MIKEKOL-331794 format. One line per 3 residues: number of its first residue (from 1); their letters; for each residue x, y, z of N, C-alpha, C. Coordinates in pm, whole numbers, always signed. Each point is the difference from the previous one (the first is absolute). Layout:
NUM	A	X,Y,Z,X,Y,Z,X,Y,Z  ... .
***
This chain:
1	MSD	+4043,+77,-6779,-17,+141,+30,-52,+45,+141  -55,-123,+72,-65,+35,+117,+71,+52,+103  +147,+26,-4,+84,+36,+121,+2,+143,-60 .
4	APK	-15,+97,-103,+21,+96,-29,-72,+67,+67  +44,+152,+59,-39,+112,+18,-157,+20,-95  -105,+27,+99,-114,+73,-78,+11,+96,-23 .
7	HQH	-41,+40,-145,-7,+159,-76,-137,+70,+68  +58,+120,+31,-108,+95,+69,-141,+21,-118  -100,+8,+21,-133,+26,-73,+48,+137,-67 .
10	GTP	-19,+6,-149,+34,+114,-88,+176,+23,-38  +56,-123,-5,+132,+22,-32,+28,-103,-96  +84,+60,-85,+26,-94,-108,+93,-111,+62 .
13	SWA	-43,-147,-39,+83,-117,+57,+19,-76,-103  -25,-4,-113,+32,-96,-114,+11,+58,-144  +88,-98,-87,-38,+42,-128,+48,-120,-93 .
16	DLG	-114,-20,-105,+49,-97,-97,+17,+56,-147  +16,-98,-70,+78,+69,-136,-99,-136,-90  -113,+75,-51,-47,-91,-130,+80,+9,-138 .
19	TTD	+37,-95,-58,+113,+27,-117,-29,-123,-121  +60,+49,-105,-12,-73,-114,+79,-164,+17  +119,+30,+65,+67,-125,+22,+73,-9,+110 .
22	GLA	-56,-68,+83,+37,-21,+126,+165,-23,+45  +27,-123,-108,+125,-60,+9,+105,+115,+8  -28,+62,-133,+144,+134,-41,-23,+113,+122 .
25	ATG	-153,+21,+30,-11,+106,+134,+96,-33,+118  -14,-175,+22,+40,-10,+141,+153,+7,-31  +91,-24,-101,+125,-24,-24,+25,+163,-13 .
28	FYA	-72,+95,-61,+35,+158,+7,+25,+51,+164  -106,+0,+56,+27,+36,+110,+74,-79,+114  +29,-113,-11,+101,-69,+59,+129,+76,-27 .
31	GVF	+24,+22,-127,+129,+20,-66,+44,+179,+77  -123,+84,+25,+18,+125,+46,-11,+3,+139  -105,-63,+67,+5,+27,+133,+65,-129,+107 .
34	GWE	+15,-126,-59,+48,-94,+36,-108,-85,+98  -120,+19,-68,-109,-72,+73,+14,-154,-20  -43,-76,+108,+11,-139,-33,-160,-40,-30 .
37	AEN	-40,-64,-71,-163,+2,-45,-16,-182,+50  -151,-8,+27,-50,-142,+34,-145,+1,-104  -5,-106,-77,-126,+0,-65,-103,-85,+109 .
40	TPS	-115,+90,+14,-84,-84,+61,-158,-15,-65  -75,-123,+7,-123,-18,-94,-111,+92,+52  -78,+67,-75,-87,+62,+29,-115,-42,-67 .
43	GPA	-43,-88,-36,-140,-89,-40,-12,+48,-149  -89,+47,-35,-41,+40,-121,+79,+92,-58  +55,+80,+68,+88,+124,-62,+135,-56,-23 .
46	GIY	+43,-121,+38,+150,-18,-57,+75,+13,+124  +105,+26,-19,+105,+38,+78,+24,+159,+77  +36,-21,+117,+21,+118,+65,+141,-8,+60 .
49	TLL	+78,+80,-59,+139,+21,+57,+45,+102,+80  +42,-80,+146,+23,+90,+104,+148,+54,-12  +49,+133,+18,+106,+42,-22,+70,+45,+134 .
52	RQD	+93,-38,+40,+64,+21,+115,+148,+52,-5  +32,+44,+138,+120,+92,-17,+42,-42,+133  +110,-72,+48,+56,-31,+86,-90,-119,+91 .
55	GKD	-81,-63,-80,-102,-82,+30,-125,+34,+83  -19,+122,-54,-121,+74,+29,-110,+19,-118  -112,+20,+25,-123,+28,-100,-3,+157,-49 .
58	VAA	+39,+31,-122,+13,+127,-22,-84,+62,-95  -53,-95,-108,-82,+36,-129,-42,-104,-17  -75,-19,-127,-16,-158,-88,-54,+50,-143 .
61	LYE	+14,-90,-85,-20,+6,-108,-139,-118,-72  -21,+28,-97,-79,-102,-64,-17,+42,-164  -22,-129,-81,+15,+12,-158,-182,+18,-13 .
64	QSD	-30,+131,-79,-138,+5,-18,-73,-99,-40  -104,-10,-43,-68,-130,-54,-45,+33,-141  -42,-112,-78,+35,+38,-170,-94,+89,-40 .
67	AMK	-111,-6,+87,-100,+137,-17,+40,+119,+40  +52,+1,+98,+83,+142,+12,+71,+55,-101  +77,-79,-61,+110,-16,-81,-80,+85,-139 .
70	QRG	-73,-85,+2,-128,+10,-128,-49,+148,-5  -37,+31,+141,-65,+175,-25,+86,+104,+13  +127,-77,-17,+100,+110,-14,+21,+88,+189 .
73	VPP	+7,-84,+66,+21,+74,+169,+127,+34,+1  +75,+95,+16,+132,+16,+4,+64,-62,+142  +120,-25,+6,+62,-69,+111,+6,+129,+118 .
76	LWL	-12,+3,+101,-35,+52,+97,+18,-16,+160  +87,+80,+64,+10,-16,+169,-135,+50,+39  -47,-98,+94,-138,+34,+56,+14,+4,+169 .
79	VYI	+1,+141,+46,-16,+13,+134,-117,-38,+69  +45,-44,+110,-116,-66,+116,+8,+98,+134  -104,+26,+60,-34,+86,+89,-71,-88,+133 .
82	AVD	+87,-20,+95,-39,-81,+109,-124,+71,+68  -95,-82,+35,-142,+62,+19,-34,-135,+141  -91,+56,+75,-58,-104,+108,-74,-102,-37 .
85	DAS	-114,+103,-111,-118,-86,-63,-20,+42,-132  +34,-84,-52,+16,+28,-220,-147,+15,+6  -80,-52,+30,-174,+30,-54,-37,+150,+55 .
88	ETA	+8,+17,+123,-8,+131,+37,+73,+112,-73  +141,-12,-6,+47,+97,-104,-18,-15,-146  -48,-92,-44,-38,+1,-150,-137,+86,-11 .
91	QKV	-84,+1,+97,-116,+78,+8,+40,+122,-7  +103,+51,+86,+34,+178,+23,+50,+3,-120  +76,-94,-88,+28,+35,-153,-125,+65,-52 .
94	LDA	-62,-82,-7,-118,+23,-99,-64,+142,+50  -44,+9,+180,-40,+134,-2,+46,+157,-22  +170,-46,-22,+54,+98,-23,+32,+43,-121 .
97	GGT	-88,-64,-101,+25,-2,-150,+63,-97,-49  +87,-73,+33,+76,-98,-64,-78,-110,-42  +74,-94,-52,-69,-142,-63,+79,-141,+56 .
100	VHA	-91,-101,+21,+68,-142,+63,-21,-69,-153  +131,-45,-26,-15,-93,-119,+15,-115,+42  +36,-22,+96,+8,-143,+56,-61,-22,+155 .
103	QPF	-142,-28,+23,-13,+0,+140,+64,-68,+91  +16,+16,+117,+73,-111,+84,-13,-116,-7  +90,-69,+25,+28,-181,-45,+100,-31,+122 .
106	DVG	-26,-148,+30,+112,-50,+53,+86,-62,-71  +122,+19,+39,+152,-61,-70,+34,-118,+105  -76,-98,+11,+57,-99,+79,-17,+19,+138 .
109	EAG	+108,-34,+76,+30,+66,+123,+58,+121,+4  +70,+38,-80,+117,+126,-17,-90,+140,+7  -120,-13,-17,-94,+160,+23,-112,+10,-81 .
112	RMA	+0,+119,-31,-131,+31,-49,+28,+105,-70  -42,+34,-136,+68,+115,-85,-146,+44,-93  +56,+128,-53,-121,+48,-81,+113,+98,-103 .
115	LVQ	-72,+2,-114,+47,+90,-80,-47,+152,-50  +32,+96,+25,-58,+110,-9,+67,+148,-81  -79,+97,-24,+79,+90,-81,-100,+136,+76 .
118	DPT	+122,+105,-17,-41,+107,+61,-86,+99,-102  -82,+125,+49,-48,+56,-77,+65,+35,-123  +142,+16,-10,+81,+67,-113,+51,-113,-65 .
121	GAM	-28,-99,+23,+38,-136,-77,+101,-88,+26  +44,+39,+128,+127,-82,+46,-32,-146,+57  +60,-67,+6,-33,-146,-28,+58,-75,+136 .
124	FGL	-40,-32,+106,+98,-35,+123,-99,-177,+58  +66,-20,+80,-38,-123,+90,-52,+31,+151  -83,-54,+65,-25,-28,+119,+42,-143,+44 .
127	WQA	+74,+1,+141,+53,-120,+31,-52,-3,+149  -87,-77,+47,-24,-62,+113,+72,-106,+75  +104,+3,+88,+108,-118,+8,-107,-100,+61 .
130	GSR	+47,-146,-55,-40,-119,+78,+134,-47,+87  +74,-87,-106,+109,-73,+61,+108,+62,-44  -33,+114,-123,+129,+75,-51,-33,+160,+0 .
133	MGA	+90,+29,+59,-10,+146,+67,+12,+96,-103  +115,-51,-91,+33,+111,-92,+137,-45,-17  +90,+150,-58,+110,-24,+15,+99,-22,+143 .
136	ELM	+88,-87,+8,+53,-20,+108,+159,+98,+0  +1,+74,-111,+149,+76,+67,-46,+129,-88  +13,+135,+43,-32,+128,-69,+126,+83,+46 .
139	HEP	+0,+92,-99,+84,+128,+46,+130,-39,+19  +58,-128,-92,+103,-54,+21,+78,-10,-158  +122,-29,-19,+17,-15,-160,-25,-142,-59 .
142	GAM	-80,+23,-117,-86,-111,-36,-131,-7,+26  -57,+96,+99,-113,-40,+57,-115,+142,-80  -93,-1,+3,-89,+108,+13,+18,+137,+79 .
145	DWF	-13,+114,-54,+64,+130,+63,-93,+88,+22  -58,+21,-102,-85,+132,-50,-122,-39,-101  -101,+36,+25,-111,+13,-97,-38,+167,-66 .
148	ELA	-32,-37,-103,-41,+168,-52,-111,-39,-142  -92,+85,+2,-142,+18,-67,+54,+115,-136  +9,-12,-96,-19,+65,-100,-150,+22,-56 .
151	TND	-62,+115,+2,-144,+13,-16,-41,+154,-77  -67,+9,-71,-41,+110,-71,-75,+133,+97  -21,-67,+103,-103,+54,+122,+66,-27,+124 .
154	PEA	+68,+69,+49,+94,-35,+121,-109,+35,+131  -87,+92,-22,-51,+63,+131,-116,-90,+14  -87,-59,-125,-77,-105,-13,+46,-126,+74 .
157	AGS	+98,-53,-51,+31,-103,+38,+51,+0,+184  +64,+96,+28,+40,+26,+127,-127,+19,+107  -107,+25,-51,-141,+17,+77,-28,-123,-2 .
160	FYE	-11,-109,-106,-42,-124,+9,+72,-100,+101  +121,+32,+1,+90,-75,+110,-9,+22,+149  -36,+148,-17,-8,+39,+115,-125,-85,+83 .
163	TVL	-134,+23,-86,-127,-81,+25,-5,-150,+14  +64,-48,-93,+14,-158,+24,+133,-42,+106  +102,+18,-5,+102,-41,+93,+41,+56,+131 .
166	GWE	-54,+164,-22,+31,+46,+120,+127,+72,+20  +71,+29,-129,+92,+74,-33,-17,+148,+45  +136,+48,+65,-5,+157,-23,+72,+29,-105 .
169	VSA	-45,+97,-106,+41,+45,-106,+69,+140,+5  +104,+31,-83,+45,+161,+80,+92,+10,-142  -35,+103,-94,+61,+45,-120,+145,+82,+72 .
172	QEL	+88,+13,-39,+133,+36,+25,+91,+13,-81  +111,+93,+47,+94,+19,-128,+156,-107,+50  +21,-94,-36,+144,-79,+6,+72,+56,-89 .
175	DGQ	+152,+38,+41,+70,+27,-37,-26,+91,-130  -90,+113,+21,-22,+90,-109,-118,-75,-82  -32,-94,+28,-95,-75,-116,-153,-29,+58 .
178	AYT	-139,+37,-57,-109,-42,+52,+2,-149,+27  -62,-32,+118,-13,-144,+4,-108,-17,+117  -71,-101,-7,-113,-35,+117,+61,-104,+96 .
181	TCS	+0,+7,+98,+30,-119,+115,-104,-54,+69  -13,-122,-13,-113,-70,+91,+43,-77,+96  -26,+17,+97,+20,-40,+160,-99,-98,+81 .
184	LDG	+27,-52,+72,-74,-79,+85,+34,+13,+154  -64,+48,+95,+74,+42,+123,+106,+92,-18  +35,+74,-60,+113,+72,-22,+98,-65,-59 .
187	APV	+28,-114,-55,+93,-34,-68,-33,-26,-122  +86,+41,-134,-22,-5,-114,-11,-159,-38  -102,+3,-112,-27,-134,-69,-5,-36,-127 .
190	AGI	-14,+148,-99,+36,+10,-128,-29,+148,-37  +13,+13,-126,-13,+140,-60,-46,-26,-122  -75,+142,-44,-59,-1,-116,+65,+133,-63 .
193	LPA	+49,-22,-136,+28,+73,-103,-54,+126,-56  +48,+106,-19,-96,+132,-46,-71,-69,-143  -119,+33,-49,-63,-31,-134,+111,-22,-111 .
196	EAL	+66,+132,-10,+72,-6,-121,+99,-101,-4  +49,-75,+110,+101,-100,+25,-61,-124,-125  -111,-46,-13,-76,-100,-45,+14,+45,-183 .
199	GEG	+52,-105,-81,+49,+32,-106,-135,-35,-57  -6,+70,-159,-75,-30,-96,-59,-98,-23  -139,-46,-9,-7,-133,-45,-6,-112,+97 .
202	IAP	+52,+57,+129,+27,-104,+127,-114,+16,+74  -47,-132,+13,-105,+3,+140,+58,-4,+118  -92,+73,+109,+54,+23,+138,+70,-187,+76 .
205	NWT	+52,+26,+49,+87,-104,+50,+82,+26,+156  +36,-98,+40,+67,-7,+140,+181,-86,-36  +61,+48,+35,+121,-42,-13,+80,-35,+130 .
208	VYF	+81,-149,-36,+70,-12,+165,+138,-1,-31  +55,+70,+117,+152,+26,-3,+70,-118,+58  +114,-36,-32,+80,-104,+100,+128,+65,+52 .
211	AVE	+24,-35,+114,+112,+87,+36,+120,-74,-56  +111,+60,-55,+124,-8,-15,+136,+59,+95  +101,-80,-17,+96,+68,+46,+66,+135,-73 .
214	NCA	+17,-45,-156,+42,+74,-66,-89,-9,-166  -62,+131,+23,-55,+23,-123,+23,-23,-124  +122,+80,-17,+63,+18,-167,+45,-125,-17 .
217	AVV	+55,-127,+86,+31,-101,-28,-109,-84,-46  -145,+9,+48,-114,-62,-34,-27,+15,-107  -17,+132,-36,-33,+26,-123,+82,-35,-129 .
220	EQV	+125,-13,+26,+90,-37,-80,-16,-161,-26  -24,-80,+132,-58,-132,-37,-105,-30,-36  -83,+76,+20,-127,-40,-100,-6,+36,-137 .
223	QQV	+73,+103,-73,+34,+16,-127,+67,-119,-54  +92,-33,+92,+103,-134,-58,-90,-112,-70  -110,-33,+123,-73,-93,-14,-143,-1,-111 .
226	GGE	-27,+109,-80,-95,+26,-59,-94,+70,+62  +16,+78,+103,-126,+112,+46,+66,+100,-28  -87,+118,+39,-2,+114,-82,-9,+106,+118 .
229	LLA	+64,+147,-32,+8,+91,+101,-105,+89,-75  -101,+22,+91,-108,+96,-6,+8,+168,+40  +80,-15,+122,+5,+158,+50,+131,-43,+90 .
232	GPV	+90,+111,+28,+87,+23,+107,+141,-65,-75  +118,-47,+130,-66,+51,+126,-12,+130,+14  -109,+34,+118,+24,+139,+44,+22,+6,+143 .
235	DMP	+110,+124,+40,+22,-12,+138,-70,+119,+59  -80,-14,+114,-72,+59,+89,+72,-24,+135  +55,+148,+20,+50,-35,+156,-44,-48,+99 .
238	SVG	-155,+43,+45,-75,-34,+129,-45,-153,-73  +10,-64,-77,-48,-141,-38,+130,-96,-71  +70,+43,-63,+65,-107,-44,+38,+0,-168 .
241	QFA	+37,-72,-56,+24,-42,-107,-103,-65,-102  -85,-26,-71,-90,-79,-58,-47,-10,-152  -14,-120,-30,-32,+22,-162,-131,-95,-19 .
244	GLR	-64,+56,-130,-95,-98,-66,+53,-98,-103  -37,-108,+32,+38,-112,-110,-135,-107,-53  +72,-54,-83,-93,-84,-68,+43,-106,-43 .
247	DPQ	-65,-136,+33,+49,-145,-30,-2,-64,-128  +46,-80,-58,+15,-43,-133,-129,-20,-40  -100,-46,+54,-155,-22,-24,-88,+104,+16 .
250	GAT	+31,+105,+60,-31,+126,-13,-52,+79,+152  -3,-115,+105,-38,+70,+148,+81,+127,+21  -52,+79,+53,+79,+127,+40,-6,-11,+150 .
253	FGV	+155,+62,+78,-3,-29,+108,+89,+117,+13  +63,+15,+169,+85,+110,+54,+122,-68,+85  +82,+67,-27,+131,-33,+131,+28,+137,+75 .
256	LQQ	+47,-21,+115,+40,+105,+118,+81,-27,+84  +122,+105,-36,+89,+15,+93,-14,+109,+123  -45,-59,+107,+3,+74,+107,+112,+119,+34 .
259	AAT	-14,+110,-5,+71,+99,+60,+42,-33,+131  +162,+20,+30,+55,-31,+137,-62,+91,+108  -38,-105,+84,-48,+58,+109,+90,+103,+69 .
262	EEQ	-36,+70,+110,+138,+116,+88,+80,-128,+49  +5,-83,+44,+99,-96,+77,+103,-48,-101  -85,-41,-107,+68,-26,-128,+83,+74,-88 .
265	AAA	-55,+131,+17,+71,+111,-50,+121,+53,+75  -13,-24,+123,+102,+36,+109,+81,-86,+4  +17,-140,-31,+67,-104,+1,+124,-1,-111 .
268	QQD	-90,+85,-163,+45,-8,-97,+134,+128,-1  -66,+92,+87,+80,+145,+33,+135,-74,+53  -18,-91,+113,+92,-16,+98,+122,-96,-68 .
271	DSD	-64,-96,-101,+121,-101,-122,+59,+142,-73  -83,+88,-49,+71,+83,-81,+115,+76,+57  -30,+43,+146,+97,+109,+93,+97,-125,+23 .
274	DDS	+19,-123,+13,+74,-94,+17,+112,-16,-114  -85,+2,-127,+102,-15,-110,+80,+114,-17  -64,+140,+42,+77,+115,-11,+124,-14,+127 .
277	DDD	-25,-23,+79,+116,+11,+75,+114,-113,-45  -40,-116,-52,+91,-74,-19,+89,+52,-94  -95,+65,-110,+68,+100,-113,+119,+112,+64 .
280	SDG	-21,+21,+110,+73,+93,+63,+133,-36,+39  -48,-119,+70,+115,-68,+64,+113,-23,-85  -49,-48,-127,+81,-7,-133,+91,+85,+0 .
283	DSD	-63,+100,-36,+49,+144,-31,+98,+36,+81  -11,-32,+131,+65,+48,+105,+143,-94,-8  -29,-134,+40,+135,-99,-45,+87,+44,-110 .
286	SDS	-87,+72,-126,+81,+31,-139,+77,+130,+40  -52,+112,+83,+62,+139,+12,+109,-71,+96  -14,-62,+73,+97,-51,+98,+155,-40,-56 .
289	ADD	-87,-108,-123,+111,-48,-50,+102,+75,-90  -80,+119,-49,+101,+63,-114,+58,+99,+129  -24,+41,+139,+71,+51,+47,+148,-34,+55 .
292	EHD	-58,-147,+10,+119,-104,+27,+127,+29,-97  -71,-10,-138,+76,-23,-95,+117,+198,-2  -114,+81,+11,+81,+132,-27,+125,+7,+102 .
295	ESA	-87,-41,+133,+158,+3,+125,+102,-91,-60  +16,-132,-43,+58,-45,-32,+103,+27,-119  -81,+78,-127,+48,+48,-121,+83,+120,+41 .
298	TDD	-46,+104,+100,+97,+82,+87,+103,-15,+48  -24,-116,+117,+151,-77,+30,+137,-20,-106  -78,-84,-84,+86,-86,-114,+92,+158,-68 .
301	ESD	-76,+68,-31,+60,+133,-67,+78,+109,+81  -24,-12,+145,+62,+94,+88,+152,-103,+25  +19,-132,-30,+87,-88,+16,+90,+14,-145 .
304	DGE	-50,+40,-82,+51,+6,-127,+87,+109,+3  -59,+110,+68,+81,+131,+13,+76,+20,+73  +25,-96,+94,+97,+4,+103,+141,-63,-31 .
307	KSD	-56,-136,-94,+95,-66,-77,+96,+91,-125  -82,+107,-12,+29,+74,-152,+101,+89,+60  -42,+76,+109,+71,+110,+105,+132,-58,+13 .
310	DDE	+18,-119,+82,+92,-48,+31,+120,-42,-88  -41,-85,-121,+77,-23,-92,+65,+85,-120  -72,+122,-4,+36,+123,-86,+93,-76,-95 .
313	KSD	-2,-109,-90,+76,-32,-108,-13,+33,-123  +69,+16,-82,-69,+74,-142,-13,-118,-106  +52,-115,+64,+45,-110,-106,-98,-64,-76 .
316	GDE	-40,+13,-131,-98,-42,-93,-50,-96,+51  +74,-108,+36,-56,-122,+40,-66,-27,+124  +15,+79,+76,-96,+28,+145,-113,+98,-10 .
319	KSD	+22,+57,-114,-118,+83,-28,-125,-73,-108  +76,-100,-26,-84,-130,-98,-94,-55,+107  +110,-100,+114,-84,-27,+119,-109,+48,+49 .
322	DDE	+38,+161,+14,-135,+56,+106,-115,+16,-115  +42,+24,-133,-153,-17,-93,-31,-107,-19  +47,-130,+25,-37,-139,-17,-103,+5,+139 .
325	KSD	+60,+54,+119,-77,-29,+131,-113,+96,-3  -6,+122,-75,-120,+74,-3,-106,-41,-48  +86,-80,-100,-139,-67,-88,-61,-107,+47 .
328	DDE	+71,-79,+89,-56,-105,+107,-98,+68,+78  +51,+133,+44,-76,+77,+143,-165,-9,-77  +22,+74,-146,-96,+32,-65,-131,-121,-9 .
331	KAK	+89,-104,-36,-89,-128,-39,-71,-33,+109  +61,-7,+90,-71,-32,+145,-108,+60,+46  +26,+137,+1,-91,+108,+23,-132,-32,-99 .
334	DKK	+15,+7,-139,-114,-38,-86,-73,-144,+56  +88,-100,+31,-61,-139,+23,-67,+14,+155  +47,+68,+77,-105,+28,+130,-127,+127,-27 .
337	SGS	+36,+59,-62,-135,+65,-24,-99,-1,-83  +70,-62,-89,-100,-55,-115,-92,-124,-12  +93,-108,+105,-75,-132,-24,-6,-41,+151 .
340	SPI	-45,+131,+93,-49,-50,+130,-83,-115,+25  +18,-107,+24,-151,-98,-15,-92,+66,+115  +11,+52,+112,-119,+56,+72,-57,+108,-82 .
343	RAI	+51,+103,-60,-58,+83,-80,-63,-80,-124  +54,-93,-52,-84,-75,-113,-133,-30,+62  +19,-93,+108,-115,-35,+83,-75,+120,+14 .
346	AAK	+21,+104,+68,-119,+114,+31,-58,+50,-148  +92,-11,-107,-46,+78,-133,-91,-106,-34  -12,-137,+4,-55,-101,-23,-186,+20,+54 .
349	LRG	+27,+36,+137,-120,+16,+126,-54,+143,-27  +84,+62,-68,-94,+145,-38,-57,-11,-119  +36,-112,-124,-23,-17,-126,-140,-77,+35 .
352	KSS	+17,-90,+79,-120,-95,+45,-105,+84,+58  +14,+97,+112,-110,+45,+67,-91,+103,-121  +95,+52,-87,-59,+106,-119,-72,-77,-97 .
355	KDD	+40,-121,-17,-97,-83,-76,-118,-56,+44  +41,-35,+145,-151,-52,+76,-86,+124,+31  +30,+81,+7,-83,+159,-3,-105,+37,-111 .
358	KSE	+88,-32,-152,-41,+25,-98,-92,-94,-47  +51,-120,+68,-142,-129,-47,-109,+25,+95  -27,+42,+89,-78,+15,+113,-73,+112,-74 .
361	DDE	+65,+139,-41,-83,+88,-57,-92,-59,-118  +88,-64,-105,-77,-27,-106,-93,-112,+48  -3,-79,+110,-114,-103,+29,-138,+112,+29 .
364	K	+53,+82,+113,-99,+109,-2,-76,+69,-82 .
***
């Protein structure tokens, strides 16, 4: 990961999953996100599994130690914040009222880390990069996209992160709902939910959201392979569609389908307009075919009329012939108007368009 771009101090840069069944978790997430996995030795800690999307590191997981399992430590995704100096930042955590559970230590040549907790109780990691910078891919399908804190005291938490990481914290309304956005140098890096969003009996925690192309499809896939839907999918016009999920071992995470950009929305509108033009062309062709049929039918009737005037015969056989000819004309008329291939194709196009529109509305 030495060629990966360096993550700015104060930005979330990595996440790993501590789980009760590493092999099962690897299979679950590979099925959901299409991740490739590589098991790497991690000394006494056992195996550290790197998870990759398109050959780039996006996250990792490991199986909990027997001691952790015995203590009943729940499976969870731990978010890491990039820092220039882990020791200095750990001291800031203490000074701001937080707790340092694991003092900064070296992870070989990969980097230096610490395990800390904010004053409201949410755990997170500090990562001072060495040879490994953190995630090599972000904000793309299958990679980390957003980080969100659920806490019983958003104001106290916001003040803590402002002091320790230099975040600019601002409470606002997002699509009519209260939300706190955390930014660094003007760019949003994380969010804090309102206090009422934290469920009863649940400790404050950080959630990592992974970007997906189709939120509803991923939710369905998660449920099919043993996961659980906790919330959503929820649509927010300025954000997109997102859902809260739980893997089979019990770790929670989120997925986020970003709202279309103005450029993407314009392109989708152009495609829709093109489809409408195609339908219109089909209707025009159908109308044209009907007009041609009407003119042809009128000419036939006119010819029949002229023949009847010229022949003015009252013979029953001739009348019978005229009746048979009239029946044939009617059959030809029905064949032309009722089974026109152009009209049938236009009808199918109109039907397909209506189904597609309904499907899109249902998905929204």
